C-alpha positions in Angstrom: -123.7 -43.4 56.9 -124.5 -39.7 58.2 -122.2 -37.5 56.5 -121.9 -35.9 59.9 -119.0 -38.3 60.9 -117.4 -38.1 57.3 -114.3 -36.5 56.5 -114.3 -35.6 53.0 -111.9 -36.6 50.6 -111.3 -34.1 47.7 -111.9 -35.6 44.1 -109.1 -36.2 41.7 -109.4 -33.4 39.0 -109.6 -36.3 36.5 -113.4 -36.7 37.3 -115.2 -33.5 36.2 -118.0 -34.4 38.8 -119.2 -37.1 41.0 -119.8 -40.2 39.1 -123.3 -41.6 39.4 -123.2 -45.6 40.3 -125.9 -47.9 39.8 -126.0 -51.4 41.2 -127.8 -54.7 40.4 -127.7 -56.8 43.5 -127.8 -56.6 47.1 -125.5 -59.2 48.6 -122.3 -58.9 50.5 -120.1 -57.6 47.7 -123.0 -55.0 46.9 -123.0 -54.0 50.1 -119.3 -53.9 50.6 -119.4 -51.4 47.3 -122.2 -49.3 48.8 -120.1 -48.5 51.8 -117.0 -47.3 49.8 -119.4 -45.0 47.5 -121.2 -43.9 50.7 -117.5 -42.8 52.2 -116.5 -40.8 49.3 -119.4 -38.3 48.4 -117.1 -36.2 46.5 -116.0 -38.9 44.2 -119.3 -40.8 43.9 -123.0 -40.6 44.0 -125.2 -43.9 44.1 -127.8 -43.5 41.8 -129.7 -46.5 43.0 -129.7 -50.7 43.5 -131.8 -52.9 41.4 -132.6 -55.4 43.9 -135.5 -58.3 43.4 -135.4 -58.8 47.4 -138.0 -56.7 48.8 -136.7 -57.1 52.2 -133.3 -55.8 50.8 -134.9 -52.9 49.1 -136.4 -51.7 52.4 -133.2 -51.9 54.5 -131.5 -50.1 51.6 -133.8 -47.5 51.8 -133.7 -47.2 55.3 -130.1 -46.5 55.1 -130.5 -43.8 52.5 -129.9 -45.6 49.1 -132.4 -45.6 46.4 -133.6 -49.3 45.7 -135.6 -50.2 42.5 -137.3 -53.5 41.9 -136.3 -53.8 38.3 -132.9 -52.7 36.3 -135.5 -50.7 34.1 -136.4 -48.5 37.3 -132.9 -48.0 37.9 -132.1 -46.8 34.4 -134.9 -44.4 34.5 -135.4 -43.1 37.6 -131.4 -43.3 38.8 -129.8 -42.2 35.6 -126.4 -43.8 36.6 -123.3 -43.2 34.5 -122.2 -46.7 34.7 -124.0 -49.7 36.3 -122.0 -52.6 38.5 -123.3 -55.9 38.2 -122.6 -58.2 41.5 -124.1 -61.2 39.9 -122.5 -64.7 39.3 -121.2 -64.8 35.7 -124.1 -66.9 34.5 -126.7 -64.6 35.9 -124.8 -61.6 34.4 -124.5 -62.2 30.9 -128.3 -61.3 29.9 -128.2 -58.3 32.1 -124.9 -57.3 30.5 -127.1 -57.4 27.2 -129.8 -55.4 28.4 -127.2 -52.7 29.7 -125.5 -52.7 26.3 -128.8 -52.5 24.2 -129.6 -49.4 26.4 -126.2 -48.0 25.9 -125.1 -48.0 29.4 -121.4 -48.6 30.3 -121.1 -51.9 32.4 -118.6 -52.9 35.2 -119.2 -56.7 35.8 -118.0 -58.8 38.6 -115.3 -61.5 38.4 -115.2 -63.8 36.6 -116.3 -62.0 33.3 -117.9 -65.2 32.1 -117.8 -68.8 32.7 -116.7 -71.0 30.0 -114.3 -70.1 26.7 -117.5 -70.0 24.6 -119.0 -67.6 27.0 -116.0 -65.5 27.1 -115.9 -65.3 23.2 -119.4 -64.4 23.2 -119.1 -61.5 25.7 -115.9 -60.4 23.7 -118.2 -60.4 20.4 -120.5 -58.2 22.2 -117.6 -55.6 23.1 -116.2 -55.8 19.7 -119.8 -54.8 18.6 -119.5 -51.6 20.6 -120.7 -52.4 24.2 -118.7 -50.9 27.0 -118.1 -53.4 29.3 -115.4 -53.4 31.7 -114.5 -56.3 34.5 -114.2 -55.5 38.3 -110.8 -56.9 38.8 -108.9 -54.9 41.6 -106.7 -57.2 43.2 -103.7 -55.1 41.2 -105.0 -52.2 43.1 -104.8 -53.1 46.4 -102.2 -50.8 47.9 -99.4 -53.2 48.7 -99.9 -55.1 45.7 -99.9 -51.9 43.7 -96.5 -50.6 45.1 -95.0 -54.1 44.2 -95.9 -53.9 40.7 -94.7 -50.6 40.8 -91.1 -51.7 41.7 -91.4 -54.2 38.9 -92.4 -51.6 36.6 -89.7 -49.4 37.3 -87.2 -51.9 36.2 -85.4 -52.3 39.5 -84.9 -56.0 39.0 -84.5 -55.6 35.2 -86.8 -57.7 33.5 -88.7 -60.2 35.4 -87.9 -63.8 34.9 -89.4 -65.3 37.5 -92.6 -64.6 39.8 -94.3 -66.6 42.7 -98.0 -65.2 43.6 -100.0 -66.3 46.4 -102.2 -63.5 46.9 -105.7 -64.3 45.6 -107.8 -67.3 44.2 -108.0 -68.0 40.6 -108.2 -65.4 38.0 -107.4 -62.7 40.8 -104.2 -64.5 41.3 -103.2 -65.2 37.8 -104.0 -61.5 36.9 -101.5 -60.3 39.3 -99.2 -62.9 38.4 -99.5 -61.9 34.6 -98.9 -58.2 35.7 -95.9 -59.2 37.5 -94.2 -61.0 34.5 -95.5 -58.6 32.2 -97.1 -61.0 30.0 -100.6 -60.4 28.3 -102.0 -63.1 25.7 -98.8 -65.5 25.3 -99.5 -69.2 25.5 -97.8 -70.9 28.5 -97.2 -74.5 29.2 -99.2 -74.9 32.3 -98.6 -77.5 34.8 -100.8 -77.9 38.1 -101.6 -79.9 40.8 -104.3 -80.0 43.6 -103.2 -81.1 47.3 -105.7 -82.0 49.7 -104.3 -80.5 53.3 -105.5 -79.9 56.8 -105.3 -76.4 58.5 -106.6 -74.1 61.3 -110.0 -72.7 60.2 -110.2 -68.9 59.1 -112.0 -66.4 60.4 -115.5 -65.6 58.2 -116.6 -62.3 57.1 -118.4 -61.7 60.2 -116.5 -63.7 63.2 -113.6 -65.5 64.7 -113.3 -69.4 64.0 -115.6 -70.9 66.7 -113.4 -74.1 67.1 -109.6 -74.5 66.9 -110.1 -77.9 65.2 -108.5 -78.6 61.9 -110.3 -78.4 58.8 -110.0 -79.6 55.3 -108.5 -77.4 52.4 -107.0 -77.9 48.9 -104.0 -75.9 47.9 -103.7 -75.3 44.2 -100.3 -75.0 42.5 -99.7 -74.3 39.2 -96.3 -73.5 36.9 -97.0 -71.4 34.0 -93.8 -71.6 31.6 -93.5 -68.9 29.0 -90.2 -70.1 27.9 -88.1 -66.9 28.8 -90.5 -66.5 32.0 -91.8 -68.6 34.6 -94.9 -67.8 36.9 -95.8 -70.0 39.8 -99.3 -69.5 41.1 -100.2 -70.8 44.7 -103.4 -70.6 46.7 -105.0 -72.4 49.5 -108.6 -72.5 49.8 -108.8 -70.9 53.2 -106.0 -68.4 52.8 -108.5 -65.3 52.7 -108.4 -64.0 56.3 -106.2 -66.7 57.4 -104.0 -66.5 60.5 -101.6 -69.3 59.6 -101.7 -69.0 55.8 -100.4 -65.4 54.5 -100.2 -63.9 51.2 -96.9 -63.7 49.3 -95.5 -62.2 46.0 -91.9 -63.1 45.0 -90.4 -61.7 41.8 -87.0 -61.7 40.3 -84.8 -60.2 37.6 -81.1 -60.2 36.8 -80.5 -57.3 38.7 -82.4 -57.8 42.0 -85.5 -59.8 43.8 -88.5 -58.4 45.4 -89.7 -60.4 48.1 -92.9 -59.1 50.0 -91.8 -55.9 51.2 -87.9 -56.4 50.6 -86.1 -55.6 47.5 -82.5 -56.6 47.1 -80.5 -55.1 44.4 -77.0 -53.9 43.9 -75.9 -50.1 44.0 -72.6 -48.8 43.2 -71.1 -52.2 43.2 -72.5 -53.0 46.9 -75.3 -54.8 47.9 -78.7 -52.7 48.8 -81.5 -54.2 50.9 -84.6 -51.7 50.7 -88.1 -51.9 52.4 -91.5 -50.9 50.9 -92.7 -48.7 53.9 -96.3 -48.4 54.9 -97.2 -44.9 55.7 -100.2 -44.5 57.8 -102.1 -41.9 60.0 -103.9 -43.1 63.3 -101.3 -44.7 65.1 -100.3 -44.0 68.7 -99.8 -40.5 69.6 -101.4 -39.7 65.8 -104.4 -37.4 65.8 -104.3 -37.3 62.1 -107.3 -39.8 61.8 -107.2 -43.3 60.8 -106.1 -43.8 56.9 -103.3 -44.8 54.8 -101.2 -42.3 53.1 -99.5 -44.9 50.9 -96.3 -46.7 50.2 -92.5 -45.7 49.8 -89.5 -47.4 48.7 -86.1 -45.4 50.2 -88.2 -42.4 50.3 -90.0 -42.4 46.7 -93.7 -42.8 46.8 -94.6 -45.9 44.9 -98.4 -45.8 45.9 -100.2 -42.7 47.2 -103.7 -43.2 48.4 -105.7 -40.6 46.4 -108.7 -41.0 49.0 -107.1 -40.2 51.9 -108.4 -39.0 54.8 -111.3 -41.5 54.2 -111.2 -44.6 56.6 -111.3 -47.5 54.1 -109.3 -50.5 54.3 -106.9 -51.5 51.7 -109.5 -53.9 49.9 -112.0 -50.9 50.1 -109.1 -48.7 48.5 -109.0 -50.9 45.5 -112.7 -50.9 45.2 -112.8 -47.1 45.1 -109.9 -47.0 42.5 -111.6 -49.4 40.3 -114.5 -46.9 40.5 -112.8 -43.9 40.1 -111.0 -45.5 36.8 -114.3 -46.7 35.6 -116.0 -43.1 36.1 -112.8 -41.3 34.4 -113.3 -43.5 31.7 -116.8 -43.0 31.1 -117.1 -39.0 31.8 -113.8 -38.1 30.6 -112.3 -40.9 27.9 -109.9 -41.9 30.4 -108.1 -45.3 30.2 -110.0 -48.2 30.5 -110.0 -49.8 34.0 -109.9 -53.6 33.0 -111.0 -54.9 29.6 -112.6 -57.6 29.1 -110.0 -59.4 26.9 -107.7 -59.1 29.9 -110.4 -60.5 32.1 -111.1 -63.1 29.6 -107.6 -64.3 29.6 -107.6 -64.4 33.5 -110.6 -66.7 33.6 -109.1 -68.7 30.3 -105.9 -69.4 32.4 -108.1 -70.7 35.3 -109.6 -73.3 33.2 -106.4 -74.3 31.7 -104.9 -74.8 35.6 -107.9 -76.7 36.2 -107.9 -78.9 33.4 -103.9 -79.5 33.8 -104.6 -80.4 37.7 -107.4 -82.7 36.9 -105.7 -84.7 33.8 -102.3 -84.7 36.1 -100.4 -83.6 33.1 -99.1 -80.2 31.5 -101.8 -78.4 29.2 -100.5 -75.8 26.7 -102.8 -72.6 26.6 -104.1 -71.6 22.9 -104.4 -68.4 21.7 -108.2 -67.0 21.9 -110.4 -64.6 19.8 -110.1 -61.9 22.6 -106.2 -62.0 22.0 -106.5 -59.1 19.5 -107.0 -57.0 22.7 -110.1 -54.9 21.2 -111.9 -53.3 24.4 -114.3 -50.9 25.1 -114.2 -47.5 23.4 -116.9 -45.5 25.0 -117.6 -42.4 23.7 -118.5 -39.9 26.6 
């Protein structure tokens, strides 16, 4: 993207300088991330992309991104502050090892690893000193962040029940855990997978070519924590679907959040409030096209720090993740998403699958990462 068409978004003072980000991989996910990095030049610099495919390297170079055939070349010539791995879990593990040996912080794609043994091995590497974080972003999407802000503010009282249908597997379970305020507790999981038919969803690139229904699988899981109950629910075609919408419901003794509506009691009377999306660029607006954030009763619950950049909500979540990783690496800020937390997300995904396959409840067990040991990066 030419800088001629950018509206600069000023950098947060938590970042002393633009963060130099390297990437490994050149697929759809990597290109999405590059689009975000390129839109925020005051925040980020693309140190380079390690891509095996020569055609991809040529394409990246034509768009102004340094491209390297190997990780070693990226580290030597790009000098990144941290490296993002856009690889599947199995392929990522040896690369994480190479970066850890080189002392380079890593932000690896979800899931952090595949099996319990692989998750334990990755956590052991972190305990030995590797700086590894995980690119979990759904809790950073503006609406979800605002919803979690309502719950965190205590408006409903302690959340006892949550039903989350916003993303698949570890992503959805990550949001569910945060809604309930749980970490490494051991729920009793009861899950099922039901075959259904539904209208097709758009792809990443175009609308459906047919209006004929397609097969899908809906996964539902109940996570019983004793004093709290979480329900995970997701349909395989739900992303981008026109007929399957995301949903989040949470309840506590003092109120309820249902998507963007908050019900509570104030001064002995019912109060119904709504999360309001505040955005520029509507009819008659000459400000540009960008999100300002979300408010509840006039109070900001989520303020977009990247305005006025023209980024979709998913892209804003990626930007927030990268900014947090940058502040962690450059200024010793809080870790964005530790391996321990991501390992628990993936482990619960495996337990959900096991329960659905067996047709009976399965009790989650406490795992070796539950001590919460995370990256302690010395900047």
